[in-house]
C-alpha positions as CSV (number, residue, x, y, z in Angstrom):
1,M,87.0,87.5,75.6
2,S,90.7,87.1,76.3
3,I,93.5,88.8,74.5
4,E,97.1,88.0,75.2
5,L,99.7,90.6,74.2
6,A,102.9,89.4,72.6
7,T,106.4,91.0,72.8
8,G,108.8,92.5,70.4
9,A,110.5,95.8,69.4
10,K,110.2,98.6,67.0
11,P,112.6,101.6,66.9
12,H,111.0,105.0,66.5
13,T,112.1,108.3,68.1
14,H,110.8,111.8,68.6
15,G,113.7,113.0,70.8
16,L,114.5,116.7,71.3
17,G,118.2,116.4,70.8
18,E,120.3,119.1,72.5
19,V,117.5,121.5,73.2
20,P,117.3,122.1,76.9
21,P,113.8,121.6,78.3
22,K,112.0,124.8,79.2
23,T,108.9,123.2,80.7
24,K,107.5,119.7,81.5
25,S,106.0,119.7,78.0
26,Q,109.4,120.0,76.4
27,L,111.1,117.1,78.2
28,L,112.7,114.4,76.0
29,R,110.1,112.1,74.4
30,S,111.2,109.0,72.5
31,F,110.0,105.5,71.6
32,E,113.6,104.3,71.8
33,P,114.7,103.1,75.3
34,A,118.4,103.8,74.4
35,D,117.6,107.6,74.2
36,F,117.0,107.5,78.0
37,P,119.9,107.0,80.4
38,A,119.7,104.1,82.8
39,L,117.9,105.0,86.0
40,T,120.0,105.6,89.1
41,G,117.4,107.0,91.5
42,R,119.1,110.4,91.5
43,E,116.8,111.7,88.7
44,E,114.3,114.3,89.9
45,D,111.3,112.2,88.6
46,W,112.7,109.0,90.2
47,R,114.3,110.1,93.5
48,Y,111.4,108.9,95.6
49,T,111.0,105.6,93.7
50,P,112.9,102.5,95.0
51,I,114.7,101.7,91.7
52,K,115.9,98.3,92.9
53,R,112.2,97.1,93.2
54,L,111.3,97.9,89.6
55,A,111.9,94.2,88.8
56,G,113.7,94.9,85.5
57,L,110.8,96.8,83.9
58,D,113.3,99.6,83.0
59,S,115.5,97.3,80.9
60,V,115.1,95.8,77.4
61,E,117.4,93.0,78.5
62,T,114.9,91.7,81.1
63,A,113.5,88.3,80.2
64,A,109.9,88.0,79.4
65,A,107.6,86.1,81.7
66,A,106.7,82.5,81.0
67,K,103.1,83.6,81.1
68,A,101.9,87.1,80.1
69,A,99.3,89.0,81.9
70,E,95.8,88.2,80.5
71,Y,93.4,90.9,79.3
72,A,89.8,89.9,79.2
73,I,86.6,91.8,78.5
74,R,83.6,90.5,80.5
75,S,81.0,91.6,77.9
76,L,80.8,93.8,74.9
77,P,77.6,96.0,74.8
78,A,76.4,97.2,71.5
79,G,78.7,99.9,70.0
80,V,81.8,98.6,71.9
81,T,84.5,96.5,70.3
82,A,87.7,95.0,71.5
83,E,90.5,93.5,69.4
84,A,94.2,93.0,69.2
85,V,96.0,95.3,66.7
86,G,99.6,95.4,65.5
87,K,102.1,98.2,65.9
88,D,101.4,99.1,62.3
89,D,98.1,100.6,63.5
90,K,98.6,104.3,63.1
91,R,96.6,105.1,66.2
92,L,99.3,103.5,68.4
93,G,101.8,106.1,69.5
94,S,99.6,108.9,68.2
95,I,98.8,110.1,71.7
96,L,101.5,108.8,74.0
97,T,105.2,109.2,73.3
98,P,107.2,107.9,76.3
99,F,109.0,110.5,78.4
100,D,110.8,108.0,80.7
101,R,112.7,104.8,80.3
102,P,110.2,102.2,81.6
103,S,107.5,103.6,79.3
104,A,109.9,103.4,76.3
105,V,110.8,99.9,77.3
106,A,107.1,98.9,77.4
107,W,106.7,100.3,73.9
108,A,109.7,98.5,72.6
109,K,108.7,95.1,74.1
110,T,105.2,95.0,72.7
111,E,104.2,94.0,69.2
112,K,100.4,94.1,69.7
113,A,98.0,96.2,71.7
114,L,94.4,95.8,73.0
115,L,92.1,98.3,71.2
116,V,88.9,99.1,73.0
117,A,86.7,101.3,70.9
118,V,83.3,102.9,71.4
119,A,81.4,104.0,68.3
120,P,80.7,107.6,67.8
121,E,77.3,108.9,69.1
122,T,76.9,105.8,71.2
123,S,75.5,106.0,74.7
124,V,76.5,102.7,76.5
125,S,74.3,102.1,79.5
126,E,76.1,99.0,80.7
127,T,79.5,99.3,82.4
128,V,82.3,97.8,80.4
129,W,84.8,95.7,82.5
130,L,88.4,94.9,81.5
131,D,90.0,92.4,83.8
132,V,93.8,92.3,83.9
133,T,95.1,89.1,85.6
134,G,98.8,88.7,86.3
135,G,100.7,85.7,84.9
136,G,103.0,85.3,87.8
137,L,106.4,86.6,89.0
138,D,108.6,84.5,86.7
139,G,109.9,87.3,84.5
140,A,108.4,90.5,83.3
141,T,105.3,91.4,81.2
142,W,104.7,94.4,79.0
143,A,101.5,95.5,77.4
144,H,99.8,98.3,75.5
145,T,96.1,99.4,75.6
146,Y,94.4,102.0,73.4
147,I,91.0,103.3,74.5
148,E,89.1,105.1,71.7
149,V,85.8,106.9,72.5
150,G,84.2,108.3,69.4
151,H,82.7,111.8,69.2
152,H,79.6,112.4,71.3
153,A,79.8,108.9,72.8
154,D,79.2,108.1,76.5
155,V,80.7,105.1,78.3
156,T,81.9,103.8,81.7
157,L,85.0,101.6,81.6
158,I,86.5,99.8,84.7
159,V,89.9,98.3,84.4
160,R,90.8,95.9,87.3
161,H,94.2,94.5,88.0
162,T,94.5,91.3,90.2
163,G,97.0,88.5,90.8
164,Q,100.8,88.4,90.6
165,A,102.7,90.2,87.9
166,R,105.8,92.2,86.9
167,L,104.0,94.5,84.5
168,G,105.1,97.6,82.6
169,D,102.5,99.1,80.3
170,N,101.3,102.1,78.4
171,V,97.7,103.2,78.0
172,E,96.5,105.7,75.4
173,I,93.1,107.3,75.9
174,S,91.3,109.2,73.1
175,V,88.1,111.0,74.0
176,G,86.5,112.5,70.9
177,D,84.7,115.8,70.5
178,G,81.7,116.0,72.9
179,A,82.3,112.6,74.3
180,H,82.3,111.5,78.0
181,L,84.4,108.7,79.4
182,R,84.3,107.6,83.0
183,L,87.4,105.5,83.5
184,V,88.1,103.6,86.8
185,V,91.5,101.9,87.2
186,V,91.8,99.6,90.2
187,A,95.2,98.2,91.2
188,E,94.2,95.3,93.5
189,W,97.3,93.3,92.9
190,D,98.6,90.5,95.2
191,R,101.2,91.6,97.7
192,E,104.4,90.9,95.7
193,A,103.3,92.4,92.3
194,T,105.1,95.3,90.6
195,H,103.3,97.6,88.2
196,V,104.7,100.6,86.3
197,E,102.2,102.3,84.1
198,H,102.0,105.5,81.9
199,Q,98.5,106.6,80.9
200,K,98.1,109.4,78.4
201,A,94.7,111.0,77.6
202,R,93.8,113.4,74.9
203,L,90.5,115.3,75.0
204,G,88.7,116.7,72.0
205,R,86.6,119.8,71.9
206,D,84.0,119.8,74.7
207,A,85.1,116.3,75.7
208,K,85.0,115.1,79.3
209,L,87.1,112.6,81.2
210,D,86.3,111.4,84.7
211,H,89.4,109.4,85.8
212,I,89.4,107.5,89.1
213,A,92.5,105.6,90.3
214,V,92.2,103.2,93.2
215,T,95.5,101.6,94.4
216,L,95.4,99.0,97.2
217,G,97.6,96.1,96.2
218,G,101.2,95.4,95.0
219,D,104.7,95.8,96.3
220,L,105.5,98.7,94.1
221,V,102.9,100.5,92.0
222,R,103.8,103.6,90.0
223,Q,101.1,105.2,87.9
224,Y,101.8,108.3,85.7
225,L,98.7,110.0,84.2
226,S,99.3,112.7,81.7
227,V,96.5,114.7,79.9
228,D,96.4,117.2,77.1
229,Y,93.7,118.9,75.1
230,A,93.0,118.9,71.4
231,G,90.2,121.5,71.4
232,R,88.4,124.1,73.5
233,G,86.1,123.1,76.3
234,G,87.8,120.0,77.4
235,S,87.4,119.0,81.0
236,V,89.1,116.4,83.2
237,D,88.3,115.4,86.8
238,A,91.1,113.1,88.1
239,F,90.4,111.4,91.5
240,G,92.6,109.0,93.4
241,L,92.4,106.7,96.4
242,Y,95.4,104.7,97.8
243,F,96.0,102.8,101.0
244,A,99.6,101.7,101.7
245,D,100.5,99.0,104.2
246,A,103.9,98.0,105.6
247,E,106.6,97.6,102.9
248,Q,104.3,98.9,100.1
249,H,105.4,101.8,97.8
250,L,102.5,103.4,96.0
251,E,103.3,106.3,93.7
252,H,101.0,108.5,91.6
253,R,102.0,111.3,89.3
254,Q,100.0,113.5,87.0
255,L,100.9,116.0,84.3
256,V,97.9,118.1,83.0
257,D,99.1,120.1,80.0
258,H,96.9,123.0,79.2
259,S,97.9,124.1,75.7
260,V,94.5,125.3,74.3
261,P,92.1,128.0,75.6
262,D,89.0,127.5,77.8
263,C,89.7,124.1,79.3
264,R,89.5,122.9,82.9
265,S,91.1,120.3,85.2
266,N,90.5,119.2,88.7
267,V,92.8,116.7,90.5
268,N,91.9,115.3,94.0
269,Y,93.9,112.4,95.4
270,R,93.6,111.0,99.0
271,G,95.8,108.4,100.6
272,A,96.2,106.5,103.9
273,L,99.3,104.8,105.3
274,Q,99.8,102.3,108.0
275,G,102.9,100.3,109.0
276,E,106.3,101.7,109.8
277,T,107.6,101.1,106.2
278,A,104.6,102.2,104.3
279,R,105.5,104.8,101.6
280,T,103.4,106.8,99.2
281,V,104.3,109.5,96.7
282,W,102.0,112.0,95.0
283,V,103.3,114.5,92.5
284,G,100.9,116.7,90.6
285,D,102.1,118.9,87.8
286,V,99.9,121.3,86.0
287,L,101.2,123.3,83.1
288,I,99.3,126.3,81.7
289,Q,101.0,127.3,78.4
290,D,100.9,130.8,77.0
291,A,98.1,130.0,74.5
292,A,95.9,128.4,77.2
293,T,93.9,131.5,78.1
294,G,90.7,130.9,80.1
295,T,92.1,127.9,81.9
296,D,90.5,126.8,85.2
297,T,92.5,124.3,87.2
298,Y,92.9,123.1,90.8
299,E,94.7,120.2,92.4
300,I,94.8,118.8,96.0
301,N,96.3,115.9,97.8
302,R,95.5,114.8,101.3
303,N,97.2,112.0,103.3
304,L,96.2,110.3,106.6
305,V,99.1,108.8,108.5
306,L,98.0,105.9,110.8
307,S,101.3,104.6,112.1
308,D,104.6,105.9,113.3
309,G,107.3,105.7,110.6
310,A,105.0,105.7,107.6
311,R,106.0,108.4,105.1
312,A,103.9,110.3,102.5
313,V,105.5,112.6,99.9
314,S,103.2,115.2,98.4
315,V,104.4,117.7,95.8
316,P,101.9,119.9,93.9
317,N,103.3,122.0,91.1
318,L,101.9,124.8,89.0
319,E,103.7,126.2,85.9
320,I,101.9,129.2,84.5
321,E,102.8,131.1,81.3
322,T,99.8,133.3,81.0
323,G,97.9,135.5,83.5
324,E,94.7,135.4,81.4
325,I,93.1,132.5,83.3
326,V,89.9,131.8,85.2
327,G,91.8,130.3,88.2
328,A,94.7,128.1,89.2
329,G,95.5,126.7,92.7
330,H,96.8,123.7,94.6
331,A,96.8,122.4,98.2
332,S,98.5,119.5,100.1
333,A,98.0,118.2,103.6
334,T,99.5,115.3,105.5
335,G,98.8,114.4,109.1
336,R,97.4,112.0,111.6
337,F,93.9,111.3,112.9
338,D,91.9,114.4,113.8
339,E,91.7,114.0,117.5
340,E,88.7,116.2,117.8
341,H,86.7,113.9,115.4
342,L,87.7,110.9,117.5
343,F,86.8,112.6,120.8
344,Y,83.4,113.7,119.3
345,L,82.6,110.2,118.3
346,Q,83.9,108.5,121.5
347,S,82.0,111.1,123.6
348,R,78.8,109.7,122.1
349,G,79.6,106.1,123.1
350,I,81.3,104.9,120.0
351,P,84.3,102.6,120.8
352,E,87.7,103.9,119.6
353,A,88.1,101.2,117.0
354,E,84.8,101.9,115.4
355,A,85.4,105.7,115.7
356,R,88.6,105.2,113.7
357,R,86.8,103.2,111.0
358,L,84.2,106.0,110.7
359,V,86.9,108.7,110.4
360,V,88.8,106.8,107.7
361,K,85.6,105.9,105.8
362,G,84.6,109.6,105.9
363,F,88.1,110.6,104.7
364,F,87.8,108.4,101.6
365,N,84.0,108.8,101.1
366,E,84.3,111.7,98.7
367,I,86.5,109.7,96.3
368,I,84.6,106.4,96.6
369,Q,81.3,108.1,95.8
370,K,82.8,109.2,92.4
371,I,83.0,105.5,91.4
372,P,80.0,104.9,89.1
373,D,79.4,101.3,90.0
374,E,77.6,100.7,93.2
375,D,78.8,97.2,93.8
376,L,82.4,98.2,93.3
377,R,81.9,101.2,95.7
378,E,80.7,98.8,98.4
379,E,83.5,96.3,97.8
380,L,86.2,98.9,97.9
381,T,84.8,100.3,101.1
382,E,84.9,96.9,102.7
383,L,88.5,96.4,101.5
384,V,89.6,99.7,103.1
385,V,87.9,98.8,106.4
386,A,89.4,95.3,106.4
387,R,92.9,96.8,105.9
388,L,92.3,99.3,108.6
389,D,91.1,96.6,111.1
390,A,94.3,94.6,110.3
391,G,96.5,97.5,111.4
392,K,97.9,98.1,114.8
393,F,97.6,101.7,115.9
394,L,99.6,103.7,118.4
395,A,97.9,105.9,121.0
396,P,97.4,109.4,119.7
397,E,99.9,110.9,122.1
398,D,102.6,108.5,120.8
399,L,101.8,108.9,117.1
400,E,104.1,111.1,115.1
401,A,103.1,112.4,111.7
402,G,105.9,110.4,110.0
403,A,105.4,112.4,106.9
404,T,106.9,115.0,104.6
405,A,104.9,117.5,102.5
């Protein structure tokens, strides 16, 4: 099944006017790009992003590509449907209201969306695959996807991005009461691709979301995942794996907004960098509002620097408005190979190159094992090892951390 998303515009705004933001949850939100100033790179949320490499995805004036990215469902198990819907569908925009300019531009430039729906009380044993194939670099592409998992349903969905594209898109994720969604998003773009994406998930009462982001390809990839809760007992586990090579900029941001009691969240992202100009950014924001008593949350980011000059930015943030919580914490670590691990392996006759492979595979193994599809786990492990083998490493005594935390 192949669905091509068209382009267009629809003005609609939910801006906050002159009210100064108190928390992340009160930042300007609007469907109208004009409500957001043009990006300069001096904004707090954009100061790490190379604005000049956005390929026009932050401007409504940018010309559309000659060929749009293609969205195709490999198969539709019983209880799962996929269709193109217009912007008059009331579900669109009910979860995600853009809070930055590229997201608002993506909303304005799309007339249709891909709706993937899982019927209530349906347990889908077969993995659902959504393949997104880029249409080339001749202009920009915008898209919108809405994922709806009915109450007490259970499903695994893998979204895989390949090819060349300049893509800006929004993804809305609705997980109904008592439902469980395992969502794997793989950015395996060709080297020159640009992808700027905002994903927003809303969890119903006792709903569970396992979100796994894998980012390996592209020139610039910036993914923003935001989550909120519509009922007690909601639970989200957000895992991430990224490997940046020379000239790549891979950026991941999360905002987990705890606004109702007795919900939990766990964020665990790991990245590796090789090449003097490799850049990664991870910013994790967790907001615990005054009403969100009984919250249990933790976030951690770890980065492994493999080459001198590579730079990882890691910023965990907690914003807590109530002391009546189960727990809240964060951690961040960025450094080079653990020399003790390498020494231990080499002392047992393992060559240095193989020892490095084992250390990197071990570093990523916890995240890779969260992927529910065995074939995909093996393929991604091979891709990581292949990228590692292609790198040129300095001797440990010459290797500087090349990172900021």
